[in-house]
Steps between C-alpha positions, in 0.01 A plus 500: 500500500487621143492873440389679187722769350385730221788581265345832397473857624168549317240656730226346284636147546537560872138620525368204300687239706376665819144510362522125432595437862869418468762594757834571334828686508615731221846468348519668157725353234719725289571341163524633142156494337586533132346244261743265331525519120201317347347424841121471488294677771402187694857368512617847601275538806553141613878542476495824697269359769729200544819711502351732763387214724828311457709811575313557826518132596876499438543820702295387800635142508201396710390142429158570654430798274242485222593776257233648275624684192281677245534713192222661298511638148256636246515369144345619177557313175755289694709809584591559865390832647692542824505799730526829309840668491348850499175685428546475123541122529187482718304694238629268226385191693156644578449592133589141407248357751223745405196325351662157508522184706840414646629227728635529852732214594635428846770244557499334843782303661502320833848395611570277800796289608330204331378640170420794277156523341408751230180593319337793321156660497366684193211751501353685203423869562286716271565875486260765373633746243693776678540860386837674515351728768399200714845347462675826595276555802560143620877528463491827695369305803825301510310173534630339177867549572583185701246266337549249221310626197475846662170446683344368821170314467433565870563872449372774272532288187212280623255731323647402162476122550155367412596133502766252602529129426670315783629584846459862614766460772748394230461844340564664838819294526442170680255225394392390847332173403808382310731609783289319761497181293877513450567558869279202591685288243830599664364389839464847644261407782164671537587551868774740386230728363290730717 
């Protein structure tokens, strides 16, 4: 029987997959996540999602495994805003996002013994204008430090987001509708879900 393996240690992705009713194992991938020279944001997240899923598939060597890889990034003016390196970098990112609409892109890869399927989901996110005091107070909570773009829509930053265009779950880190469709396409049986 096929078994689903999430190639990520993200607690948000784990919570979302559980919420959607999937039963799965967790086996994080450890690969370099630097963008290649000239790589656009969509190509970047799709490449990383596929590399993560493929690395876990190769490690497990289980022909019945369905490996789900994902990578999420924030982009503004086609520039990738990854996880902040420190508090100054987090402040820089939040100042860039302040009062503007940016894109959140998640690359998804499903790797099986038979095939590898990849896709991406894009969501537009509007931010209110933020004061330096609001930015400093938010950074002091520690919430921005392990998040692409230095914020969590499901956390304290929610109060600054009046509107999104697209999938909310994509901004959290895993577009559930896209993932479900891809798993069905790769013949992951509904009976394998709870």
